[in-house]
C-alpha positions in Angstrom: 0.0 0.1 0.0 1.5 3.3 -1.1 1.0 6.0 1.9 0.6 9.6 1.2 1.5 11.2 4.5 0.2 14.4 6.2 2.5 15.4 9.0 1.4 17.4 12.0 4.4 19.0 13.4 7.7 20.2 11.9 10.0 20.4 14.8 13.0 18.3 15.6 11.5 14.9 15.3 9.2 15.7 12.4 12.3 17.2 10.4 14.0 13.9 11.2 11.0 12.0 9.7 11.0 14.0 6.6 14.8 13.7 6.1 14.7 9.8 6.5 11.7 9.2 4.3 13.0 11.5 1.6 16.8 11.0 1.6 17.4 7.6 3.1 14.2 5.4 2.5 13.2 7.2 -0.7 10.5 4.5 -1.3 7.4 4.9 -3.4 5.5 3.2 -0.7 5.6 6.3 1.6 5.9 9.9 0.7 5.4 13.1 2.9 3.0 15.3 0.8 1.9 17.7 3.4 3.3 19.2 6.5 1.3 21.3 9.1 3.2 23.6 11.4 2.2 26.3 13.8 4.1 29.1 12.0 5.0 29.0 8.5 7.6 31.8 8.8 9.8 30.2 11.4 13.1 28.7 10.1 13.3 25.1 9.9 16.2 22.7 10.3 15.2 20.7 7.3 14.4 21.8 3.6 11.0 20.7 1.9 10.8 20.1 -1.6 7.8 22.3 -2.9 7.3 20.2 -5.9 6.5 17.2 -3.7 5.3 18.5 -0.4 3.0 21.4 0.8 3.5 23.4 3.9 0.4 24.6 5.8 -0.5 26.2 9.1 -4.0 24.5 9.1 -4.6 21.1 10.5 -7.8 20.6 8.4 -5.7 21.0 5.3 -4.3 17.7 6.3 -7.4 16.0 8.0 -9.8 16.9 5.2 -7.3 16.0 2.3 -8.8 12.8 1.1 -5.6 12.1 -1.0 -3.6 11.5 2.3 -4.2 8.2 3.8 -1.8 8.2 6.8 -1.3 11.1 9.5 2.0 11.3 11.4 1.4 13.2 14.6 4.8 14.7 16.1 3.2 17.9 17.7 2.8 16.6 21.2 0.7 17.6 23.9 -2.7 15.9 24.7 -5.1 18.6 23.7 -5.1 19.4 20.1 -3.2 16.3 19.3 -5.9 14.1 20.8 -8.3 15.9 18.4 -5.9 15.2 15.4 -5.6 11.4 16.3 -9.2 10.8 16.9 -10.4 12.8 13.7 -7.7 10.9 11.5 -8.9 7.5 12.7 -12.4 8.5 12.3 -11.7 9.2 8.6 -10.1 6.1 8.1 -6.6 7.2 7.9 -3.6 5.4 9.5 -2.0 7.1 12.5 1.6 7.1 13.5 2.5 9.0 16.7 5.2 9.4 19.3 3.0 10.9 21.7 3.2 8.8 25.0 1.2 11.1 27.1 -1.7 11.0 24.8 -1.8 7.3 24.7 -1.4 6.8 28.4 -4.1 9.5 29.3 -6.6 8.7 26.7 -6.0 4.8 25.9 -9.8 3.8 26.2 -10.7 6.5 23.7 -8.1 5.7 21.3 -8.9 2.0 21.2 -12.5 2.8 20.7 -11.8 5.1 17.8 -9.4 2.3 16.3 -12.4 -0.2 16.6 -14.8 2.1 14.9 -12.8 3.5 12.2 -13.9 2.8 8.7 -11.5 0.6 6.7 -9.4 -0.6 9.6 -6.6 1.8 9.7 -3.5 1.1 11.7 -2.4 3.1 14.8 1.2 2.7 15.5 3.3 4.2 18.2 6.8 2.6 18.3 8.5 6.1 19.1 6.5 6.9 22.0 8.4 4.7 24.5 12.2 4.6 24.7 12.7 6.7 21.5 14.9 4.5 19.1 14.5 1.1 20.9 12.0 -1.0 19.2 10.3 -2.1 22.3 6.7 -1.5 21.3 6.8 -4.0 18.2 8.9 -6.5 20.1 6.1 -6.7 23.0 3.3 -6.7 20.3 4.8 -9.6 18.5 7.4 -11.6 20.2 5.7 -12.9 23.4 2.8 -14.5 22.1 3.7 -17.9 23.3 5.1 -16.6 26.4 3.9 -15.3 29.9 5.6 -11.9 31.0 6.1 -11.8 34.7 7.8 -8.2 34.8 8.7 -5.3 32.7 11.1 -2.7 34.0 12.6 0.2 32.3 14.9 3.2 32.4 12.6 5.2 30.2 13.8 8.8 30.6 17.0 9.8 29.4 17.2 13.3 31.2 16.8 11.6 34.7 19.4 9.0 33.9 22.0 11.6 32.7 21.3 13.6 36.0 21.6 10.5 38.0 24.8 9.4 36.3 26.3 13.1 37.0 25.1 12.9 40.7 27.0 9.5 41.0 30.0 11.2 40.0 29.7 13.7 43.0 27.6 16.6 41.6 24.5 17.8 43.5 21.0 17.9 42.2 20.9 21.7 41.4 23.9 21.5 39.5 23.2 18.5 37.2 19.6 20.0 36.5 21.0 23.2 35.3 23.5 21.2 33.2 20.7 19.1 31.8 18.7 22.4 31.0 21.6 24.0 29.3 22.3 20.9 27.1 18.6 20.8 26.1 18.0 17.6 28.0 15.5 19.0 30.3 12.9 21.7 29.8 12.7 24.9 31.6 10.0 23.2 33.8 11.5 19.9 34.3 8.6 18.7 36.4 7.4 15.9 33.9 11.0 14.4 33.8 12.3 14.8 37.3 9.1 13.8 39.1 8.5 10.7 37.1 5.5 11.6 35.1 7.2 10.8 31.8 8.2 7.4 33.0 4.7 7.1 34.5 3.1 7.3 31.0 5.6 4.9 29.5 5.4 2.2 31.9 1.5 2.5 31.6 1.8 1.6 27.8 4.4 -1.1 28.4 2.0 -2.6 31.0 -0.8 -2.6 28.5 1.3 -4.5 26.0 2.7 -7.0 28.4 -0.4 -7.8 30.3 -3.3 -6.4 28.5 -4.5 -4.3 31.2 -5.3 -0.6 30.9 -3.6 1.2 33.8 -4.8 4.6 34.6 -1.8 7.0 35.1 -3.7 8.1 38.4 -3.4 4.5 39.8 0.4 4.2 39.4 2.5 5.1 42.5 5.1 7.7 41.2 8.2 9.2 42.9 10.8 11.2 41.1 14.6 12.0 41.8 14.3 15.4 43.4 14.8 13.8 46.8 17.9 11.9 45.8 21.1 13.2 47.3 24.9 12.5 47.0 24.7 10.7 50.5 22.3 8.2 48.7 25.0 7.5 46.2 27.5 7.1 48.9 25.3 4.3 50.6 24.6 2.9 47.2 28.3 2.3 46.5 28.8 0.7 49.9 25.8 -1.8 48.9 27.2 -2.4 45.5 24.5 -0.5 43.8 23.7 2.6 41.8 20.6 4.5 41.7 18.1 4.6 38.5 14.7 6.0 38.0 12.8 3.0 36.8 9.3 2.2 36.0 8.0 -1.3 36.8 5.2 -3.4 36.0 5.2 -6.8 37.7 2.8 -9.7 38.7 3.3 -11.0 42.2 2.2 -14.0 44.2 2.9 -15.6 47.6 4.5 -18.6 46.3 6.2 -17.4 43.2 3.8 -18.3 40.3 3.3 -14.7 39.2 -0.4 -15.1 39.2 -1.2 -12.2 41.7 -2.2 -8.6 41.4 -0.3 -6.4 39.0 1.9 -3.8 40.5 2.9 -0.8 38.3 4.9 1.9 39.9 7.7 4.6 39.1 10.5 5.1 41.7 14.3 5.9 42.0 15.8 2.4 42.9 18.8 1.0 44.3 20.0 -1.2 41.5 23.0 -3.6 41.8 25.8 -2.6 39.5 25.7 -6.2 38.2 22.2 -5.8 37.0 21.6 -4.7 33.3 20.0 -1.5 34.4 23.0 -0.5 36.5 25.2 -0.2 33.5 23.0 2.2 31.6 24.8 5.4 31.4 24.3 9.0 30.2 21.0 9.6 28.5 20.5 6.0 27.6 17.4 3.9 28.0 16.8 0.2 28.6 13.9 -2.1 29.0 14.2 -5.5 30.7 11.4 -8.0 30.1 11.3 -11.2 32.2 9.1 -14.0 31.1 8.5 -17.8 31.7 10.2 -18.8 28.4 13.0 -16.5 28.0 14.0 -15.5 31.5 15.2 -11.9 31.3 15.7 -10.1 27.9 17.0 -6.7 27.8 16.7 -4.2 25.0 19.0 -0.9 25.3 19.7 2.1 23.2 18.9 5.8 22.6 15.6 6.9 24.4 15.5 10.2 22.6 17.0 12.4 19.9 16.1 13.6 16.4 17.0 10.5 14.4 16.5 7.7 16.9 13.0 8.9 17.4 12.4 9.4 13.8 13.8 6.0 13.0 11.1 4.3 15.1 8.5 6.6 13.3 9.6 5.7 9.9 9.8 1.8 10.9 6.0 2.1 11.8 5.2 3.9 8.5 7.1 1.2 6.4 5.4 -1.6 8.3 2.0 -0.1 7.6 2.9 0.5 3.9 4.2 -3.3 3.6 0.9 -4.6 5.5 3.0 -5.8 8.3 1.6 -3.7 11.0 -0.4 -5.8 13.5 -2.9 -4.8 16.2 -1.9 -1.8 18.1 -2.9 -3.4 21.4 -3.1 -7.1 20.8 -3.7 -8.3 24.5 -6.9 -7.5 26.8 -7.2 -8.8 30.2 -8.7 -8.1 33.5 -6.2 -8.3 36.2 -6.4 -6.9 39.9 -4.2 -3.9 40.3 -2.3 -3.2 43.5 -0.9 0.4 44.3 0.8 -1.1 47.4 3.8 -2.8 45.8 6.3 -4.8 47.8 10.0 -4.7 47.8 13.1 -4.6 49.9 13.7 -0.8 50.8 16.4 1.6 51.5 15.5 4.5 54.0 17.7 7.5 54.6 17.1 9.2 58.0 18.7 12.5 58.9 19.4 12.8 62.6 21.3 14.7 65.5 23.3 12.0 67.0 22.6 10.6 70.5 21.9 7.7 72.7 18.9 5.2 71.9 18.7 6.1 68.4 18.7 2.4 67.0 16.4 1.3 69.5 13.8 4.0 68.6 14.3 3.4 64.8 13.6 -0.3 65.6 10.6 0.3 67.5 9.1 2.5 64.5 9.8 -0.4 62.2 8.2 -2.9 64.3 5.3 -0.8 64.9 4.9 -0.7 61.1 5.4 -4.4 60.4 8.8 -3.7 58.9 11.7 -5.9 59.4 15.1 -4.2 59.3 17.8 -6.1 57.2 20.9 -3.9 58.1 22.0 -0.6 59.4 24.7 1.4 57.5 26.4 4.7 58.8 29.1 6.6 57.3 31.9 8.1 59.6 30.3 11.0 61.5 31.8 14.3 61.0 29.2 16.6 62.4 27.2 15.0 65.1 24.2 17.5 64.4 24.0 16.5 60.8 24.2 12.6 60.5 22.7 10.7 57.7 22.4 7.1 58.3 20.2 4.3 56.5 18.5 1.2 57.1 17.6 -1.5 54.6 14.5 -3.6 55.2 13.5 -7.1 54.2 10.5 -7.2 51.8 7.8 -5.0 52.8 4.8 -3.2 51.5 5.1 0.4 50.3 2.2 1.4 52.7 4.4 -0.2 55.7 7.4 1.7 54.7 5.4 5.0 54.4 4.0 4.4 57.8 7.5 3.7 59.2 8.7 7.0 57.8 5.8 8.8 59.4 6.5 7.3 62.6 10.2 8.3 62.3 9.3 11.8 61.4 7.8 12.3 65.0 11.2 11.3 66.7 12.8 14.3 68.5 16.3 13.6 66.9 15.1 13.2 63.2 15.7 16.5 61.5 14.3 16.0 58.1 11.6 13.8 56.4 13.1 10.3 55.9 13.7 9.4 52.2 13.0 5.9 50.9 13.4 3.8 47.7 13.0 0.3 46.6 16.1 -2.0 46.2 16.1 -4.1 42.9 16.7 -7.8 43.5 20.4 -9.0 42.4 20.3 -10.8 38.9 20.4 -14.6 39.5 
């Protein structure tokens, strides 16, 4: 099927898509015939051939053009972009998008639009999660005879870049500014540093792995703004590093992985021997654990002009060749648990004195938490001591309760900080 493409958005990624389709692929199966941008006078980082492609600033010029049978949405956001995607599907046009927030927030509406669309158009979104890593198509097609027990991922390059810098000794404020100066982080970095971006992506991966639509409001989410250099010092002593990870995993009491589905986002203490522990810079990685395969890891660039554009072009060519399968091939009803379980690391800032360990132990016992070990660096200022405890496997709610109990102790100076500990690879 020859695709005549109308692209909505002509920024960094849109320019990459145009370049790849015109200069590298150059296939009669897919041509960009029209591009809609917000401002026609704005200089572009790519040059459009006016003989084959028209520029416009009106979305309806794309959506109402019956000669176009595919819409590539690279404008971002969840307002106008939602209208574009739903209307395009309603007109029977294939849709390719990189918009993870749109999919995560409006998945039921998108699925309904796909089901009712005339002519059975495709909906493809490889670039929505982990940029250049082909994880979407992998989960759609490569685990049909398998049972996925967990999916976990470093899905945000900005925070991984920042955490790697912090591991080298820089503090949070310094690395955030550096990330902004390099263009990794936005002026308002909330979506990245507070985990909202990863939350949208793990919601999509959970849908593909388990068939369950997980509302983003049901995903416990914690970002990296509370992580300090002290945490990295303790991580090193534990043979770990710290990574912001989205996790979707089925649990059970006896190891059958047939229990409720837990989906959450949190900075984690990750063993340096784990595949996630070695992902540096702005890289991304997804690890899928299943009954047939054990753990398989997929790593690569999570963003960038050409990595993201490459995933979009891959979707376009699959549609053109008739190889694009169902957007969301699995559908299931599973119990969702927002109270995930893990071993935890808890950092407590105190003024040093007598009876501290006893008091901390009492808070743990009251909360139903079993302490695994206590770690304390050499004390240089008795009025500003950071020490940590690690726990046996506990529920998030129990650890939160323990931290609330600790806050009430006279010697605790700051709100305790906690993060889950990733199991060591077998």
